[in-house]
C-alpha positions as protocol buffer text, in pm:
chain_id: "A"
residue {
  index: 1
  type: UNK
  ca { x: -53 y: 10456 z: 5495 }
}
residue {
  index: 2
  type: UNK
  ca { x: 256 y: 10656 z: 5374 }
}
residue {
  index: 3
  type: UNK
  ca { x: 74 y: 10873 z: 5141 }
}
residue {
  index: 4
  type: UNK
  ca { x: -161 y: 10973 z: 5455 }
}
residue {
  index: 5
  type: UNK
  ca { x: 141 y: 11019 z: 5648 }
}
residue {
  index: 6
  type: UNK
  ca { x: 307 y: 11260 z: 5422 }
}
residue {
  index: 7
  type: UNK
  ca { x: -6 y: 11467 z: 5376 }
}
residue {
  index: 8
  type: UNK
  ca { x: -33 y: 11510 z: 5756 }
}
residue {
  index: 9
  type: UNK
  ca { x: 337 y: 11621 z: 5793 }
}
residue {
  index: 10
  type: UNK
  ca { x: 324 y: 11845 z: 5484 }
}
residue {
  index: 11
  type: UNK
  ca { x: 578 y: 11611 z: 5313 }
}
residue {
  index: 12
  type: UNK
  ca { x: 656 y: 11587 z: 4935 }
}
residue {
  index: 13
  type: UNK
  ca { x: 579 y: 11232 z: 4795 }
}
residue {
  index: 14
  type: UNK
  ca { x: 862 y: 11079 z: 4595 }
}
residue {
  index: 15
  type: UNK
  ca { x: 937 y: 10751 z: 4456 }
}
residue {
  index: 16
  type: UNK
  ca { x: 1225 y: 10546 z: 4321 }
}
residue {
  index: 17
  type: UNK
  ca { x: 1348 y: 10178 z: 4263 }
}
residue {
  index: 18
  type: UNK
  ca { x: 1682 y: 10161 z: 4446 }
}
residue {
  index: 19
  type: UNK
  ca { x: 1726 y: 9882 z: 4179 }
}
residue {
  index: 20
  type: UNK
  ca { x: 2029 y: 9648 z: 4237 }
}
residue {
  index: 21
  type: UNK
  ca { x: 1974 y: 9427 z: 3931 }
}
residue {
  index: 22
  type: UNK
  ca { x: 1688 y: 9203 z: 4064 }
}
residue {
  index: 23
  type: UNK
  ca { x: 1510 y: 9038 z: 3791 }
}
residue {
  index: 24
  type: UNK
  ca { x: 1155 y: 8910 z: 3812 }
}
residue {
  index: 25
  type: UNK
  ca { x: 987 y: 8718 z: 3536 }
}
residue {
  index: 26
  type: UNK
  ca { x: 1280 y: 8776 z: 3322 }
}
residue {
  index: 27
  type: UNK
  ca { x: 1260 y: 9166 z: 3355 }
}
residue {
  index: 28
  type: UNK
  ca { x: 1457 y: 9411 z: 3564 }
}
residue {
  index: 29
  type: UNK
  ca { x: 1266 y: 9592 z: 3832 }
}
residue {
  index: 30
  type: UNK
  ca { x: 1456 y: 9918 z: 3748 }
}
residue {
  index: 31
  type: UNK
  ca { x: 1220 y: 10204 z: 3599 }
}
residue {
  index: 32
  type: UNK
  ca { x: 905 y: 10006 z: 3706 }
}
residue {
  index: 33
  type: UNK
  ca { x: 797 y: 10262 z: 3974 }
}
residue {
  index: 34
  type: UNK
  ca { x: 670 y: 10623 z: 3916 }
}
residue {
  index: 35
  type: UNK
  ca { x: 557 y: 10936 z: 4099 }
}
residue {
  index: 36
  type: UNK
  ca { x: 186 y: 11022 z: 4037 }
}
residue {
  index: 37
  type: UNK
  ca { x: 188 y: 11341 z: 3798 }
}
residue {
  index: 38
  type: UNK
  ca { x: -51 y: 11511 z: 4028 }
}
residue {
  index: 39
  type: UNK
  ca { x: 233 y: 11541 z: 4284 }
}
residue {
  index: 40
  type: UNK
  ca { x: 451 y: 11713 z: 4060 }
}
residue {
  index: 41
  type: UNK
  ca { x: 306 y: 12069 z: 4105 }
}
residue {
  index: 42
  type: UNK
  ca { x: 350 y: 12050 z: 4481 }
}
residue {
  index: 43
  type: UNK
  ca { x: 731 y: 11946 z: 4418 }
}
residue {
  index: 44
  type: UNK
  ca { x: 777 y: 12233 z: 4181 }
}
residue {
  index: 45
  type: UNK
  ca { x: 602 y: 12467 z: 4463 }
}
residue {
  index: 46
  type: UNK
  ca { x: 894 y: 12364 z: 4701 }
}
residue {
  index: 47
  type: UNK
  ca { x: 1173 y: 12478 z: 4470 }
}
């Protein structure tokens, strides 16, 4: 839903974990989220 909303409004799709130290199954959530590499050219085009 959010990806479609971004596309409709010509927004750049980004991502982040906003980690505050939460541990799940003995592993920190920090760094477990990513941005699809296919969105990077659109980001660079906005510089």
